[in-house]
C-alpha positions as CSV (number, residue, x, y, z in Angstrom):
1,M,123.9,115.5,314.3
2,S,122.1,113.5,316.9
3,A,120.2,110.3,316.7
4,P,118.2,108.7,319.5
5,I,118.9,105.1,320.3
6,V,115.6,103.4,321.2
7,G,115.7,100.7,323.7
8,S,112.5,98.9,324.7
9,S,111.7,95.9,326.8
10,K,107.9,95.8,326.1
11,T,106.0,95.7,322.8
12,W,104.0,98.8,323.6
13,Q,107.2,100.8,324.0
14,L,108.4,99.8,320.6
15,D,104.9,100.6,319.2
16,E,105.1,104.1,320.6
17,A,108.6,104.7,319.3
18,V,107.5,103.7,315.8
19,A,104.4,105.8,316.1
20,A,106.6,108.8,316.9
21,L,108.0,108.6,313.3
22,E,104.6,110.0,312.1
23,V,104.9,113.2,314.2
24,S,105.4,116.2,312.1
25,L,106.5,119.6,313.6
26,S,105.8,122.9,312.0
27,A,108.8,125.3,311.5
28,E,107.5,127.3,314.5
29,E,107.4,124.3,316.7
30,V,111.0,123.4,315.7
31,R,112.1,126.9,316.4
32,Q,110.6,126.9,319.9
33,L,112.2,123.5,320.7
34,E,115.6,124.6,319.4
35,A,115.6,128.1,321.0
36,P,117.0,127.1,324.4
37,Y,119.9,125.1,322.9
38,Q,123.3,126.5,323.7
39,P,126.1,125.0,321.6
40,H,129.3,124.0,323.3
41,P,132.5,122.3,322.3
42,V,132.8,118.5,322.5
43,L,135.2,117.6,325.3
44,G,138.2,115.6,324.4
45,H,137.7,116.1,320.7
46,V,140.1,118.3,318.7
C-alpha cells in the first residue's frame, strides 16, 4: 500500500491536490501506469 503525503506552502498547491481526488482512471490507464513496476523486498524488514 502506498499513500502520498501532500505538502503545500501555497493555496493553489492545496487546491490542485484536492482537485486530483476527482481524477478517475480507466482500467487500461491503471494497467499502463502499473506495467513498469518491479516489486522488490523492503530493506531492513523481515
